[in-house]
C-alpha positions as CSV (number, residue, x, y, z in Angstrom):
1,M,4.1,-5.3,-16.1
2,A,7.3,-6.7,-17.6
3,T,8.0,-9.5,-19.9
4,R,11.1,-10.9,-21.6
5,G,11.0,-11.6,-25.3
6,V,7.3,-10.9,-26.0
7,P,6.9,-8.5,-29.0
8,P,4.6,-5.7,-27.8
9,E,2.5,-5.8,-31.0
10,Q,1.5,-9.4,-30.0
11,C,0.2,-8.3,-26.6
12,P,-3.6,-7.7,-26.4
13,G,-4.9,-4.5,-25.1
14,R,-6.9,-6.3,-22.4
15,F,-5.9,-9.3,-20.4
16,H,-7.8,-12.2,-19.0
17,Q,-6.2,-12.6,-15.6
18,D,-5.6,-16.4,-15.9
19,E,-4.7,-16.8,-19.6
20,A,-3.2,-13.6,-21.0
21,V,-1.5,-12.3,-17.9
22,G,-0.6,-15.8,-16.8
23,I,-1.0,-14.9,-13.1
24,S,-3.7,-16.6,-11.1
25,P,-5.9,-14.6,-8.8
26,R,-5.5,-17.3,-6.1
27,G,-5.8,-15.8,-2.7
28,L,-7.9,-12.9,-3.8
29,P,-11.7,-12.6,-3.7
30,R,-13.7,-12.3,-6.8
31,A,-14.6,-8.9,-8.2
32,L,-17.5,-7.4,-6.3
33,D,-20.3,-5.2,-7.6
34,L,-21.5,-3.1,-4.7
35,G,-24.8,-2.3,-6.4
36,G,-24.4,1.4,-6.4
37,L,-23.7,1.7,-2.7
38,L,-20.6,3.8,-3.2
39,E,-21.6,5.6,-6.4
40,P,-23.8,8.2,-4.6
41,L,-20.7,9.3,-2.7
42,A,-18.3,9.2,-5.7
43,H,-19.0,12.7,-6.8
44,R,-17.1,14.0,-3.7
45,G,-13.9,12.4,-5.1
46,V,-10.8,13.0,-3.0
47,S,-11.5,15.5,-0.3
48,L,-9.1,15.3,2.6
49,G,-10.3,16.1,6.1
50,L,-11.2,14.6,9.5
51,S,-14.3,16.5,10.4
52,R,-16.8,14.5,8.2
53,L,-15.9,11.1,9.5
54,K,-15.7,12.4,13.1
55,Q,-19.2,13.7,12.6
56,A,-20.4,10.3,11.3
57,L,-18.8,8.0,13.9
58,P,-21.1,8.9,16.9
59,A,-24.2,7.9,14.9
60,L,-22.5,4.5,14.2
61,G,-21.8,3.9,17.9
62,H,-18.2,5.0,18.0
63,P,-16.8,1.6,16.7
64,E,-13.3,3.2,16.5
65,Q,-13.2,3.3,20.3
66,C,-13.4,-0.5,20.6
67,F,-9.8,-1.4,19.7
68,P,-6.3,0.2,19.5
69,A,-4.6,0.6,16.2
70,V,-1.2,0.6,14.5
71,Q,-1.1,3.2,11.7
72,I,1.2,2.8,8.7
73,A,2.1,6.0,6.7
74,G,4.6,6.6,3.9
75,T,4.8,6.5,0.1
76,N,6.1,3.0,-0.9
77,G,5.9,-0.1,1.1
78,K,2.9,0.5,3.4
79,G,0.9,-2.5,2.2
80,S,3.9,-4.8,2.6
81,I,4.5,-3.6,6.2
82,C,0.8,-4.1,7.0
83,T,0.9,-7.6,5.5
84,L,4.0,-8.6,7.5
85,L,2.5,-7.2,10.8
86,A,-0.8,-9.0,10.2
87,A,0.8,-12.3,9.4
88,V,3.0,-12.2,12.5
89,L,0.2,-11.1,14.8
90,T,-2.1,-13.8,13.4
91,A,0.7,-16.4,14.0
92,A,0.9,-15.1,17.6
93,G,-2.7,-15.7,18.2
94,V,-3.8,-12.0,18.1
95,R,-7.2,-11.3,16.5
96,V,-6.1,-8.5,14.2
97,G,-8.1,-6.4,11.7
98,V,-6.4,-5.0,8.6
99,Y,-7.5,-2.0,6.5
100,T,-5.6,-1.3,3.3
101,S,-6.1,0.4,0.0
102,P,-6.4,0.4,-2.9
103,H,-7.6,-3.1,-3.9
104,L,-6.5,-5.2,-6.9
105,V,-9.7,-7.1,-7.7
106,S,-12.4,-6.7,-5.1
107,W,-13.4,-4.1,-2.6
108,R,-13.4,-7.0,0.0
109,E,-9.6,-7.0,-0.1
110,R,-9.5,-3.7,1.8
111,I,-11.0,-5.1,5.0
112,R,-10.0,-8.3,6.7
113,V,-9.9,-10.0,10.1
114,G,-6.9,-12.3,10.3
115,P,-6.6,-14.1,7.0
116,S,-10.4,-13.6,6.2
117,W,-11.6,-11.0,3.8
118,I,-14.9,-9.3,4.8
119,P,-17.8,-11.4,3.4
120,A,-19.4,-9.8,0.4
121,N,-22.9,-9.8,1.9
122,R,-21.5,-8.3,5.1
123,L,-19.8,-5.5,3.2
124,R,-23.0,-4.6,1.5
125,Q,-25.0,-4.7,4.8
126,L,-22.5,-2.4,6.5
127,L,-22.5,0.0,3.7
128,L,-26.3,0.2,3.9
129,Q,-26.0,0.7,7.7
130,V,-23.6,3.6,7.3
131,N,-25.5,5.1,4.4
132,A,-27.6,7.5,6.4
133,A,-24.6,8.8,8.5
134,A,-22.5,9.0,5.3
135,A,-25.1,11.1,3.5
136,E,-25.6,13.4,6.6
137,A,-21.9,13.9,7.0
138,R,-21.2,14.0,3.2
139,L,-18.6,11.3,3.4
140,T,-16.3,10.4,0.5
141,P,-16.2,6.8,-0.6
142,F,-12.9,6.2,1.2
143,E,-14.3,7.7,4.4
144,A,-17.4,5.5,4.2
145,L,-15.2,2.4,3.7
146,T,-13.1,3.5,6.7
147,A,-16.3,3.7,8.8
148,V,-17.3,0.2,7.6
149,A,-13.9,-1.1,8.5
150,F,-14.2,0.3,12.0
151,R,-17.7,-1.1,12.4
152,H,-16.6,-4.6,11.1
153,F,-13.6,-4.7,13.4
154,A,-15.7,-3.7,16.4
155,E,-18.3,-6.4,15.7
156,Q,-15.6,-9.0,15.1
157,G,-13.9,-8.3,18.4
158,V,-10.5,-7.5,17.0
159,E,-7.8,-6.9,19.6
160,L,-5.7,-4.7,17.4
161,A,-6.2,-3.0,14.0
162,I,-3.6,-2.2,11.4
163,L,-4.6,0.9,9.4
164,E,-2.9,1.9,6.2
165,V,-3.1,5.6,5.4
166,G,-4.9,6.2,2.2
167,L,-3.4,9.5,1.2
168,G,-1.0,11.7,3.1
169,G,-1.8,11.3,6.8
170,R,-2.6,14.6,8.6
171,L,-6.1,14.7,7.0
172,D,-6.5,11.0,6.1
173,A,-9.6,9.2,7.3
174,T,-7.6,6.6,9.2
175,T,-6.2,9.4,11.4
176,S,-9.7,9.8,12.9
177,H,-8.9,6.7,15.0
178,P,-8.2,8.0,18.5
179,D,-5.8,5.4,19.8
180,R,-2.8,5.1,17.4
181,Q,0.1,4.8,19.8
182,L,2.3,3.0,17.3
183,I,3.0,4.5,13.9
184,G,5.1,3.0,11.1
185,F,6.7,5.1,8.4
186,A,7.5,3.4,5.1
187,S,9.8,5.1,2.6
188,I,8.6,8.6,1.9
189,G,9.0,10.1,-1.6
190,M,7.3,12.2,-4.3
191,D,3.7,11.2,-5.0
192,H,0.3,12.8,-4.9
193,C,1.9,16.2,-5.2
194,E,-1.4,17.8,-6.2
195,Y,-2.6,17.1,-2.7
196,L,0.5,16.9,-0.5
197,G,2.9,19.5,-1.8
198,S,5.6,19.8,-4.5
199,D,8.7,19.0,-2.4
200,L,9.8,16.3,-0.1
201,E,9.6,18.4,3.0
202,S,6.0,19.3,2.5
203,I,5.0,15.7,1.7
204,A,6.9,14.5,4.8
205,A,5.2,17.0,7.0
206,E,1.8,15.9,5.9
207,K,2.7,12.3,6.7
208,A,4.5,13.0,10.0
209,A,1.4,14.9,11.2
210,V,-0.2,11.5,12.1
211,L,2.0,11.5,15.3
212,Q,0.1,11.9,18.5
213,P,1.5,13.1,21.9
214,G,3.2,10.2,23.6
215,S,3.1,7.9,20.5
216,M,6.0,5.9,19.2
217,A,7.0,5.8,15.5
218,V,9.3,3.4,13.7
219,S,10.7,4.8,10.4
220,A,12.5,3.2,7.5
221,A,15.7,4.9,6.4
222,Q,14.7,8.1,4.7
223,H,16.1,10.9,2.6
224,P,17.9,13.4,4.9
225,A,15.3,16.1,4.3
226,V,12.5,13.6,5.3
227,E,14.4,12.5,8.4
228,A,14.7,16.1,9.5
229,V,11.0,16.7,9.2
230,L,10.1,13.5,11.0
231,A,12.5,14.3,13.9
232,G,11.1,17.8,14.2
233,V,7.5,16.8,14.2
234,A,8.2,14.0,16.7
235,S,9.9,16.4,19.0
236,Q,7.0,18.9,18.8
237,A,4.4,16.2,19.4
238,S,6.4,14.7,22.4
239,A,6.5,11.4,20.4
240,T,9.3,8.9,20.2
241,L,11.0,8.2,16.8
242,R,13.0,5.1,16.2
243,R,14.9,4.8,12.9
244,V,15.6,1.3,11.7
245,E,18.4,0.3,9.2
246,P,17.6,-2.0,6.3
247,L,18.0,-5.6,7.1
248,A,21.0,-7.5,5.6
249,L,20.4,-10.3,3.1
250,Q,22.0,-13.7,3.2
251,E,21.1,-16.2,0.4
252,G,17.8,-14.5,-0.1
253,R,16.8,-14.4,3.6
254,L,16.5,-11.4,5.9
255,L,19.0,-11.4,8.7
256,W,17.5,-10.5,12.1
257,R,19.1,-11.2,15.5
258,N,21.4,-13.8,14.1
259,R,18.5,-15.5,12.4
260,A,17.8,-15.9,8.7
261,L,14.1,-15.1,8.1
262,H,12.4,-16.5,5.0
263,C,10.1,-13.7,3.7
264,G,7.1,-14.6,1.6
265,L,7.2,-11.1,0.0
266,P,9.8,-10.9,-2.8
267,G,12.3,-8.1,-3.5
268,Q,15.1,-6.2,-2.0
269,V,12.6,-3.6,-0.8
270,Q,11.6,-6.0,2.0
271,R,14.9,-5.2,3.7
272,H,13.4,-1.8,4.4
273,N,9.8,-2.9,4.9
274,G,10.8,-5.9,7.1
275,A,12.9,-3.7,9.3
276,V,9.9,-1.4,10.0
277,A,7.6,-4.3,10.6
278,L,10.2,-5.8,13.1
279,G,10.6,-2.5,14.8
280,L,6.9,-2.2,15.3
281,L,6.6,-5.8,16.5
282,E,9.4,-5.1,19.0
283,A,7.4,-2.1,20.3
284,L,4.3,-4.2,20.5
285,G,6.2,-6.7,22.6
286,E,7.3,-4.0,24.9
287,R,3.7,-3.2,25.4
288,G,2.7,-6.7,26.4
289,W,1.6,-8.2,23.1
290,P,2.6,-11.9,22.7
291,I,5.2,-11.5,20.0
292,S,7.5,-14.5,20.0
293,T,10.4,-15.4,17.7
294,T,8.5,-18.3,16.4
295,A,5.5,-16.1,15.5
296,I,7.9,-13.8,13.6
297,E,9.4,-16.6,11.7
298,L,6.1,-18.2,10.8
299,G,4.5,-14.8,10.0
300,F,7.2,-13.6,7.7
301,A,7.2,-16.9,5.8
302,A,3.4,-16.9,5.4
303,A,3.1,-13.3,4.3
304,R,1.6,-12.8,0.8
305,W,0.8,-9.5,-1.0
306,P,-0.4,-10.0,-4.6
307,G,0.5,-7.7,-7.4
308,R,3.9,-6.8,-6.1
309,L,6.8,-8.4,-7.9
310,Q,4.3,-11.2,-8.7
311,A,5.8,-13.8,-11.1
312,G,3.9,-15.7,-13.8
313,R,4.2,-16.9,-17.3
314,H,2.7,-15.8,-20.7
315,Q,3.0,-18.3,-23.6
316,G,5.8,-20.0,-21.8
317,L,7.7,-16.7,-21.2
318,P,8.4,-15.2,-17.8
319,L,6.2,-12.3,-16.8
320,L,6.2,-10.0,-13.7
321,L,3.3,-8.0,-12.4
322,D,3.9,-5.0,-10.2
323,G,1.9,-1.9,-9.1
324,A,4.8,0.6,-9.1
325,H,3.2,4.0,-9.7
326,N,5.7,6.7,-8.8
327,P,9.4,7.3,-9.7
328,A,10.9,5.8,-6.5
329,A,8.8,2.6,-6.9
330,A,9.8,2.4,-10.6
331,A,13.5,2.6,-9.7
332,A,13.0,-0.2,-7.1
333,L,11.3,-2.4,-9.7
334,R,14.1,-1.7,-12.3
335,A,16.7,-2.6,-9.7
336,E,15.0,-6.0,-9.3
337,L,15.1,-6.6,-13.1
338,D,18.7,-5.5,-13.4
339,R,19.7,-8.6,-11.5
340,Q,18.6,-10.6,-14.6
341,P,20.1,-10.5,-18.1
342,G,18.4,-9.4,-21.3
343,P,16.1,-6.7,-22.5
344,V,12.6,-6.3,-21.1
345,D,9.3,-5.6,-22.8
346,W,7.1,-3.3,-20.7
347,L,3.3,-3.2,-20.7
348,V,2.5,-0.1,-18.7
349,G,-0.6,1.9,-17.8
350,V,0.0,5.3,-16.2
351,L,-2.7,7.6,-14.8
352,A,-2.8,11.1,-16.0
353,N,-1.8,12.6,-12.7
354,K,1.4,10.6,-12.4
355,D,4.9,11.5,-13.5
356,A,5.0,9.1,-16.4
357,A,8.3,10.5,-17.9
358,A,10.2,10.1,-14.7
359,M,8.8,6.6,-14.1
360,V,9.6,5.4,-17.7
361,S,13.1,6.9,-17.6
362,R,13.8,4.8,-14.5
363,L,12.2,1.7,-15.9
364,L,13.7,1.4,-19.4
365,R,17.1,0.5,-20.5
366,P,18.4,1.1,-24.1
367,Q,17.2,-2.3,-25.5
368,D,13.9,-2.3,-23.7
369,R,10.6,-1.7,-25.4
370,L,7.4,-0.2,-23.9
371,L,3.7,-0.5,-24.8
372,L,1.5,2.1,-23.2
373,L,-1.9,0.7,-22.3
374,P,-5.0,2.5,-21.1
375,V,-6.3,1.9,-17.6
376,P,-10.1,1.3,-18.0
377,G,-12.2,4.0,-16.3
378,H,-9.3,6.4,-15.7
379,A,-7.7,9.3,-17.5
380,C,-4.3,8.1,-18.6
381,W,-1.1,9.1,-20.4
382,T,-1.2,8.7,-24.2
383,R,1.6,7.5,-26.3
384,Q,2.0,10.9,-28.0
385,A,2.1,12.8,-24.7
386,L,4.7,10.4,-23.4
387,L,6.8,10.7,-26.5
388,E,6.8,14.5,-26.1
389,A,7.8,14.2,-22.4
390,L,10.6,11.7,-23.3
391,A,11.9,13.7,-26.3
392,G,15.6,13.0,-26.9
393,Q,15.9,10.2,-24.5
394,G,15.9,7.4,-27.1
395,H,13.3,5.1,-25.5
396,R,11.4,2.7,-27.8
397,V,7.6,3.3,-27.5
398,P,6.0,1.3,-30.4
399,A,2.8,2.6,-31.9
């Protein structure tokens, strides 16, 4: 979170979303207590693999077989691509299901059909329904929610689902879906190294492994090492790989086929995310889906994705809320702020497993200040640990 001109010592440690943060939760459901429905699974934590969910799905009636899916993998931009796709498909009259993670406020955000979040009571009911299968197969919370999403989409009669990979790809629960003939690759960078590997090639290989024989992938422009991995895996899988260039900008609009698209999602990064979404929409059109130019224009304009370059005000001063959580995302956020004059005061919470020093080094300029805040319920970087990691760089981190 970034502000201009607010002394860090005047910023409270906790924020009320409407008053202190100054950003309304409009468009998001209320926080939801699932009454302990996920807690019994929580001790399994992050445990990648496909076998558990594949074991559970037959007991649930194989809901994943009721609809085809577009799967979105990558490091940064997956949620934006999902949002753009869903908005255009909805404008085109397609009944589309969307499964994303994590959520900002409520578990309900992760599962929606068209513009509608899954109702709270229905989410609880479905979790109860999958409880026995989840216990038998020893599902993780993410796997149980994936099963719930599949079940909800099947019951709601969706024509197409958009599935955002939760972590990696090769062993992610969304990859258990059998009919993912279209794959989107957002920008791939360094993140979740403890699970995916310590170099770009290893991380890219984990993500590229979502490709199926005969599938088509649309990829954003990538680091050369990543592009080489994607091309190699696509060739081995007999899959088609299309690389799309970032869209040009003209007066704040994305240029596409001699048209200037208004995009409801802010930021230069939408040049990349929008290009992937348009590439996937073109591929869907080639497969008979009713993707018109009008639907694309309406969908891009209607797209909203809270918590990403979301502007608000605090005590009359401008404030920006963003979920950047790795060095590449931090650099993109900094690039947006570099377009405006003046120093920035940063209110930042960084989980202990993230590269805080690399993120902060990309975020801060010489006159900026940073206040490190805890993230409730999570192990986080402390001020002292960050100061040691930043030794000699001259950044201002007030006590």
